[in-house]
ROROLO-34666 format. One record per residue (C-alpha): residue in one letter; x, y, z. Coordinates in Angstrom, 2 decimals. Layout:
N
R   resn         u         v         w
R      A         X         Y         Z
...
END
This chain:
199
R   resn         u         v         w
R      M     -1.20    -19.42     -7.43
R      P      0.31    -17.10     -4.78
R      V     -1.69    -16.52     -1.59
R      E     -2.53    -12.91     -0.78
R      P     -0.97    -11.85      2.55
R      P     -3.53    -10.91      5.20
R      D     -4.36     -7.24      5.69
R      L     -3.06     -6.95      9.24
R      N     -4.32     -3.38      9.71
R      A     -7.86     -4.45      8.81
R      L     -7.63     -7.49     11.08
R      I     -6.48     -5.25     13.95
R      G     -9.43     -2.95     13.27
R      S    -11.82     -5.92     13.31
R      R    -10.33     -7.24     16.54
R      I    -10.55     -3.92     18.37
R      C    -14.14     -3.35     17.27
R      H    -15.14     -6.93     18.11
R      D    -13.66     -6.67     21.60
R      L    -15.29     -3.30     22.32
R      I    -18.80     -4.12     21.11
R      S    -19.58     -6.51     23.99
R      P    -18.59     -4.24     26.89
R      L    -20.33     -1.27     25.27
R      G    -23.45     -3.39     24.87
R      A    -23.25     -4.38     28.52
R      I    -22.95     -0.74     29.58
R      G    -25.97      0.10     27.43
R      N    -27.97     -2.71     29.03
R      G    -26.95     -1.49     32.47
R      V    -28.08      2.04     31.67
R      E    -31.45      0.68     30.46
R      L    -31.93     -1.31     33.67
R      I    -31.14      1.74     35.82
R      A    -33.60      3.84     33.79
R      M    -36.31      1.16     34.12
R      S    -35.84      1.00     37.87
R      G    -36.57      4.70     38.15
R      R    -33.54      5.21     40.37
R      A    -31.87      7.68     38.06
R      D    -33.35     10.28     35.81
R      G    -32.01     13.61     34.66
R      P    -29.32     15.21     32.54
R      E    -26.57     12.96     33.90
R      M    -28.36      9.78     32.83
R      N    -29.28     11.33     29.48
R      L    -25.62     12.19     28.87
R      I    -24.52      8.63     29.71
R      T    -27.22      7.15     27.47
R      E    -26.35      9.39     24.53
R      S    -22.63      8.69     24.96
R      V    -23.14      4.93     24.97
R      E    -25.40      5.09     21.91
R      N    -22.86      7.25     20.07
R      A    -19.98      4.94     21.00
R      N    -21.93      1.87     19.83
R      A    -22.76      3.55     16.51
R      R    -19.14      4.56     15.95
R      I    -17.84      1.07     16.71
R      R    -20.32     -0.45     14.24
R      F    -19.27      2.07     11.61
R      F    -15.54      1.57     12.27
R      R    -15.96     -2.21     12.11
R      V    -17.05     -1.86      8.48
R      A    -14.74      1.01      7.52
R      F    -11.54     -0.25      9.16
R      G    -12.22     -3.95      9.61
R      A    -11.49     -6.91      7.37
R      A    -13.74     -7.46      4.34
R      Y    -13.67    -10.37      1.92
R      P    -15.17    -10.90     -1.57
R      D    -17.75    -13.41     -0.36
R      Q    -19.08    -11.20      2.44
R      A    -22.30     -9.22      2.08
R      I    -23.97     -6.59      4.23
R      S    -27.67     -5.75      4.34
R      T    -29.30     -2.40      3.70
R      S    -30.92     -2.48      7.14
R      E    -27.53     -2.85      8.86
R      V    -26.00     -0.01      6.84
R      V    -28.96      2.34      7.26
R      G    -29.24      1.57     10.97
R      T    -25.54      2.24     11.52
R      L    -25.61      5.53      9.61
R      R    -28.84      6.65     11.29
R      D    -27.44      6.06     14.77
R      L    -24.08      7.60     13.86
R      T    -25.52     10.85     12.50
R      K    -28.45     11.23     14.91
R      G    -28.61     14.78     16.23
R      G    -25.59     15.86     14.18
R      R    -25.05     18.26     11.30
R      F    -23.64     15.65      8.94
R      L    -26.47     13.75      7.24
R      V    -26.32     10.75      4.91
R      D    -29.09      9.89      2.45
R      W    -28.54      6.19      1.62
R      Q    -30.33      5.66     -1.71
R      V    -29.25      2.02     -2.13
R      S    -31.36     -1.08     -1.51
R      G    -30.67     -4.79     -1.33
R      S    -27.66     -6.73     -0.15
R      M    -24.26     -5.25     -1.02
R      Q    -20.67     -6.48     -1.09
R      R    -19.00     -5.66      2.21
R      Q    -15.80     -4.61      0.40
R      E    -17.74     -1.95     -1.53
R      V    -19.51     -0.67      1.57
R      K    -16.16     -0.53      3.37
R      L    -14.92      1.84      0.66
R      V    -18.12      3.89      0.80
R      F    -17.77      4.30      4.58
R      L    -14.15      5.47      4.20
R      L    -15.27      7.97      1.55
R      L    -18.05      9.20      3.83
R      Q    -15.35     10.04      6.35
R      C    -13.46     11.94      3.66
R      L    -16.57     13.96      2.84
R      E    -17.30     14.56      6.52
R      S    -13.75     15.90      6.93
R      A    -14.51     18.48      4.25
R      M    -17.70     19.61      6.04
R      P    -16.64     21.04      9.42
R      R    -19.98     22.90      9.69
R      G    -22.05     19.98      8.54
R      G    -23.57     18.99      5.25
R      H    -25.52     16.38      3.33
R      V    -24.27     13.36      1.37
R      A    -26.35     11.32     -1.06
R      V    -25.12      7.78     -1.74
R      R    -26.27      6.12     -4.97
R      H    -25.48      2.84     -6.70
R      L    -26.39      2.75    -10.39
R      G    -25.42     -0.34    -12.34
R      Q    -21.86     -1.08    -11.30
R      E    -21.03      2.49    -10.25
R      W    -21.21      4.05     -6.82
R      A    -21.50      7.83     -6.44
R      L    -21.26      9.88     -3.25
R      T    -22.30     13.51     -3.62
R      G    -21.70     15.85     -0.71
R      E    -23.13     19.35     -0.45
R      A    -22.54     22.04      2.16
R      E    -22.66     25.81      2.47
R      S    -18.89     25.76      2.31
R      L    -16.36     22.96      1.91
R      A    -12.91     22.75      3.46
R      I    -11.10     20.75      0.79
R      K     -7.43     20.05      1.48
R      P     -6.02     19.53     -2.05
R      D     -3.14     17.27     -0.98
R      L     -5.49     14.89      0.82
R      W     -8.07     14.80     -1.94
R      R     -5.37     14.28     -4.55
R      L     -4.41     11.14     -2.64
R      L     -7.79      9.57     -3.45
R      S     -7.30      9.55     -7.21
R      S     -3.50      9.46     -7.16
R      P     -2.32      7.09     -4.40
R      V      1.34      7.77     -5.25
R      A      0.97     11.18     -3.60
R      K      2.56     11.28     -0.14
R      P      1.00     14.08      1.92
R      H      1.59     14.41      5.65
R      L     -1.29     12.68      7.43
R      E     -2.76     13.27     10.86
R      A     -4.53     10.44     12.69
R      A     -7.88     12.08     11.92
R      E     -7.08     11.89      8.19
R      V     -6.11      8.22      7.89
R      H     -9.24      7.44      5.83
R      F     -7.74      9.40      2.92
R      A     -4.88      6.88      2.76
R      L     -7.09      3.82      3.34
R      A     -9.74      4.64      0.71
R      P     -7.46      4.17     -2.32
R      L     -6.20      0.90     -0.83
R      A     -9.79     -0.31     -0.41
R      A    -10.52      0.75     -3.99
R      A     -7.49     -1.13     -5.31
R      A     -8.58     -4.25     -3.40
R      I    -11.74     -4.41     -5.53
R      D    -10.04     -3.19     -8.72
R      R    -11.77      0.20     -8.74
R      H    -10.49      3.70     -9.48
R      L    -11.72      6.75     -7.59
R      V    -12.87      9.77     -9.60
R      V    -13.13     13.02     -7.65
R      E    -14.89     16.26     -8.55
R      S    -15.31     19.31     -6.33
R      S    -16.45     22.92     -6.28
R      D    -17.06     25.51     -3.56
R      R    -20.18     23.75     -2.26
R      M    -20.09     20.26     -3.76
R      A    -17.77     17.26     -3.70
R      R    -18.44     14.01     -5.55
R      V    -16.54     10.73     -5.53
R      R    -17.34      7.93     -7.97
R      F    -15.96      4.45     -8.37
END
């Protein structure tokens, strides 16, 4: 039986995130110690604290979205909810995670990539509900107005499409690959104020 070649892009993502988590954690600990000592208080320290928290949340999110994921790996609801809570804290993009229990990491990886797709379509913010019913996942995003780029969204359900991609749009190319890795097909629906992706 042939051996699947490693996903080098995912391994690179995992390596970068792994190497950045420790120094970011150390910076966060240092900020806490300074705050506890009472030697620094004010808007400057608040800005540093918020920046470190945001960077930590993004690294944890990217580790799942862009990192390696294998069929035997699981991820807990508490880890997912904590990551999403910290990532969206104080922002205009909100995620309502309506899933409980342990989940396959490969499926959550795909969900996180799709969350980025939905966030890209909501430049003024919006709300996404994530549900898992039976074997099907559904992400439903709603906003006052959506900025759907047809070429990018067509890529989700038709990976043979070859639109020009910017670095900030790479998740549109990675999501169909993550779906194929778990033998799933993405189904996309959208209107002026709603976008839904199922798999």
